[in-house]
C-alpha positions in Angstrom: 79.7 69.3 -75.6 81.1 72.8 -75.3 81.6 75.0 -78.3 81.3 78.8 -78.9 78.4 79.4 -81.2 79.7 80.6 -84.6 77.5 82.6 -87.1 77.5 80.5 -90.2 74.4 79.8 -92.3 75.4 76.2 -93.1 76.8 73.5 -90.9 78.5 70.7 -92.7 79.3 67.4 -91.0 82.0 65.3 -92.7 82.3 61.7 -91.5 81.9 58.0 -92.3 79.1 56.8 -90.0 80.1 53.2 -90.7 77.8 51.8 -88.0 74.5 49.8 -88.1 72.7 52.5 -86.1 73.2 56.1 -85.0 74.9 56.0 -81.6 74.1 58.5 -78.9 77.3 60.5 -79.6 76.4 60.7 -83.3 73.0 62.1 -82.4 74.6 64.5 -80.0 76.9 65.8 -82.7 74.1 66.2 -85.3 71.7 67.8 -82.8 74.2 70.4 -81.9 74.8 71.3 -85.5 71.1 71.4 -86.3 70.5 73.7 -83.4 73.1 76.1 -84.5 72.6 76.4 -88.2 69.7 77.1 -90.6 70.9 74.4 -93.0 72.8 71.2 -92.3 74.6 69.0 -94.8 76.2 65.7 -94.0 79.0 64.5 -96.4 79.8 60.8 -96.1 83.1 59.4 -97.1 82.8 56.6 -99.6 85.6 54.1 -100.0 86.3 52.7 -103.5 86.7 49.3 -101.9 83.3 47.8 -100.8 82.6 45.3 -98.2 85.6 45.6 -95.9 85.6 45.5 -92.1 86.2 49.2 -91.9 83.7 50.1 -94.7 81.0 47.5 -94.6 78.1 49.8 -95.5 77.5 51.6 -98.9 76.4 55.2 -99.2 72.7 54.5 -99.6 72.5 52.4 -96.5 74.1 55.1 -94.4 72.0 57.8 -96.1 68.8 56.0 -95.2 69.9 55.5 -91.6 70.5 59.2 -91.2 67.4 60.6 -93.0 65.1 58.2 -91.2 65.9 60.2 -88.1 66.8 63.5 -89.6 64.7 63.9 -92.8 65.5 67.6 -93.4 69.3 67.0 -93.6 70.8 66.8 -97.1 73.1 63.7 -97.1 75.7 63.6 -99.9 79.0 61.7 -100.5 82.6 62.3 -101.4 84.8 59.5 -102.7 88.1 58.8 -101.0 91.2 60.0 -102.8 94.9 59.2 -102.6 95.6 63.0 -102.4 94.3 65.0 -99.5 94.4 68.1 -101.6 92.2 66.6 -104.3 89.8 65.3 -101.7 89.6 68.7 -100.1 88.7 70.3 -103.4 86.0 67.7 -103.9 84.5 68.6 -100.5 84.6 72.3 -101.4 82.9 71.7 -104.7 80.1 69.8 -103.1 79.4 72.6 -100.6 79.6 75.3 -103.2 77.1 73.5 -105.3 74.6 72.8 -102.5 75.0 76.0 -100.6 76.3 78.6 -103.0 77.2 82.1 -101.7 76.4 81.0 -98.1 78.8 81.0 -95.2 79.6 77.4 -94.2 81.6 75.7 -91.5 82.8 72.0 -91.4 82.4 69.9 -88.3 84.5 66.9 -87.4 84.8 64.7 -84.3 87.8 63.3 -82.5 90.2 61.6 -85.0 88.3 63.2 -87.9 89.3 64.5 -91.3 90.3 68.0 -90.0 94.1 67.5 -90.0 94.0 66.4 -93.6 91.6 69.1 -94.9 93.2 72.0 -96.8 90.1 73.6 -98.4 88.7 77.1 -98.1 86.1 76.6 -95.4 86.7 76.9 -91.6 86.6 73.8 -89.5 85.5 73.0 -86.0 86.2 69.9 -83.9 83.3 68.7 -81.7 84.0 66.5 -78.7 81.0 64.5 -77.6 80.3 64.1 -73.9 80.1 60.3 -74.6 82.8 59.0 -76.9 81.6 56.4 -79.5 84.1 54.3 -81.4 82.8 53.2 -84.7 85.3 50.3 -84.7 83.9 49.0 -81.4 80.3 49.3 -82.6 81.1 47.3 -85.7 82.9 44.6 -83.6 79.9 44.3 -81.4 77.5 44.1 -84.4 79.7 41.3 -85.8 79.4 39.1 -82.7 75.8 37.9 -82.8 73.7 36.8 -85.8 70.1 38.1 -85.7 67.3 35.6 -86.5 65.5 37.7 -89.1 64.9 37.7 -92.8 66.2 41.3 -93.0 69.5 40.3 -91.4 69.9 37.4 -93.7 69.0 39.5 -96.7 71.6 42.1 -95.6 74.3 39.5 -95.4 73.3 38.1 -98.8 73.3 41.6 -100.3 76.8 42.3 -98.9 78.3 39.1 -100.5 76.6 39.6 -103.8 77.9 43.2 -104.1 81.5 42.2 -103.7 83.9 41.8 -106.6 84.9 38.2 -107.2 88.0 37.6 -105.1 91.3 35.9 -105.8 92.8 34.2 -102.7 96.6 34.1 -102.9 98.5 31.1 -101.7 102.1 29.9 -101.8 103.2 26.4 -102.5 106.7 25.2 -102.0 108.8 22.4 -103.6 111.4 21.4 -101.0 114.3 19.7 -102.9 117.4 17.9 -101.8 120.2 17.1 -104.1 122.1 13.8 -103.7 124.6 11.6 -105.4 123.4 8.0 -105.9 125.5 4.9 -105.6 126.5 5.1 -109.3 127.7 8.6 -109.0 124.6 10.1 -110.7 122.8 13.2 -109.5 119.4 12.8 -107.9 116.9 15.4 -106.9 114.5 14.4 -104.1 111.3 16.2 -103.4 109.6 16.5 -100.1 105.8 16.3 -100.2 103.1 16.3 -97.5 99.8 14.4 -96.9 96.9 15.8 -95.1 94.7 13.8 -92.7 92.0 11.8 -94.4 93.8 12.0 -97.8 95.7 9.3 -99.5 97.6 11.5 -102.0 100.5 13.8 -101.4 100.8 17.6 -102.1 103.3 20.4 -102.0 103.5 22.1 -98.7 102.0 25.6 -98.6 99.0 27.7 -97.6 97.4 31.1 -97.7 99.5 34.2 -97.8 99.3 36.4 -94.7 98.1 40.0 -95.1 100.8 41.3 -92.7 103.8 39.5 -94.1 106.4 41.6 -96.0 106.5 39.4 -99.1 105.4 36.1 -100.5 108.9 34.6 -99.9 108.3 35.2 -96.2 105.0 33.4 -96.5 106.7 30.4 -98.2 109.4 30.0 -95.6 106.7 30.3 -92.8 104.6 27.5 -94.4 107.7 25.3 -94.7 108.6 25.8 -91.1 105.0 25.3 -89.9 104.3 22.1 -91.9 107.7 20.4 -91.9 109.8 22.0 -89.2 112.6 22.7 -91.7 114.6 25.9 -92.0 115.4 26.3 -95.7 117.3 28.8 -97.9 115.6 31.6 -99.7 112.8 30.5 -101.9 113.2 30.7 -105.7 110.1 31.7 -107.7 109.0 29.3 -110.4 105.7 30.8 -111.5 102.1 31.5 -110.6 99.2 29.1 -111.3 95.4 28.8 -110.8 94.6 26.0 -108.4 91.3 24.2 -108.9 90.6 23.8 -105.2 87.5 21.8 -104.5 86.3 24.3 -102.0 86.0 27.1 -104.6 85.3 25.0 -107.7 81.6 26.0 -108.0 82.0 29.6 -106.9 83.2 32.8 -108.5 86.1 33.2 -106.0 89.3 31.3 -107.0 92.7 30.5 -105.7 95.9 31.4 -107.4 99.2 30.3 -106.0 102.8 31.5 -106.2 105.0 28.4 -106.7 108.5 28.3 -105.2 111.3 25.8 -104.7 113.7 25.8 -101.7 117.0 24.0 -101.3 117.4 21.7 -98.3 121.0 21.5 -97.5 121.6 20.0 -94.0 120.4 20.1 -90.5 117.0 19.0 -89.2 114.7 16.2 -90.0 111.4 16.9 -91.7 108.5 16.2 -89.4 104.8 16.6 -90.2 103.2 19.5 -88.4 100.2 21.9 -88.5 97.6 20.4 -91.0 100.1 17.9 -92.5 99.9 14.3 -91.2 102.8 12.8 -93.1 105.9 14.0 -95.0 107.8 11.9 -97.4 110.8 12.3 -99.8 110.3 11.2 -103.4 112.8 10.8 -106.3 111.7 13.6 -108.7 112.6 11.6 -111.8 110.6 8.6 -110.6 107.8 10.8 -109.6 107.7 12.2 -113.1 107.7 8.8 -114.8 105.8 6.5 -112.5 104.1 8.1 -109.5 102.5 11.3 -110.6 99.1 9.9 -109.7 100.3 10.0 -106.1 99.9 13.8 -106.2 96.5 15.4 -105.6 95.0 16.4 -108.9 95.0 20.2 -108.1 98.8 20.1 -107.7 99.8 18.0 -110.7 100.3 21.0 -113.0 102.7 22.3 -110.3 104.6 19.1 -110.5 104.8 19.5 -114.3 106.1 23.0 -113.9 108.8 21.8 -111.5 109.8 19.0 -113.9 110.2 21.5 -116.7 112.3 23.7 -114.4 114.7 21.0 -113.3 114.6 18.0 -115.7 
């Protein structure tokens, strides 16, 4: 690590340290700052969203990790902001409160905060001799479960300190309009049946984080489970789904319910996690066969009937 020694009283390290242990490159950075300044402050970035892959550890966990090896360092935090300017002012306020009237310099590593900082203190970039990727350290830590009560307690702590989650799904009513032998209009509805189930359900599944919109998710699910290309989905409404997997927990499923028009071309074939697909007369399904639908989707069928019938 090569850096011209600067004459500042206080060295301030700004980083995230979102790792289960201090890597050799972290220690190299901290040791360098400690050796060059009478006082050292570490400011940890804190995300407003807890328990994510990029931010699995809260402030106190990271503070304890650092002070257990460097007890004389003052470890503080700054909350992430949408505005870089606001964030920069927050960093400056922390430094001015902890080290008033003292010359200070901010240190960052490769890919650090420095390009986004617009405060009043000078900055220096440190390049460690051994590069450590926090992302890679977290990936490695996630591979193997450790057989210890501390490890299991940590996992339990993480899940209990998350906000209750809503899992977003899409469900799709695929309809086909026909004229019967008497000249009447008929609406047929395509439903699917999963393996080891006797009842049918609307095709659908979980929304993808990387999709552009829920309509894209709906068309993807239709293609995956029936092999059909359909026209643009039309939104009917959103509904809570009493999925048996989440019935006893605080996390729940809410679905966005659509219908798609099947016009022509292609035969529906069961794919993905669907074992059978079948067309039903929507009118008959309403009057006689609603019990052929899984209980968690019957309120979707009622919504569809109100929409069309």
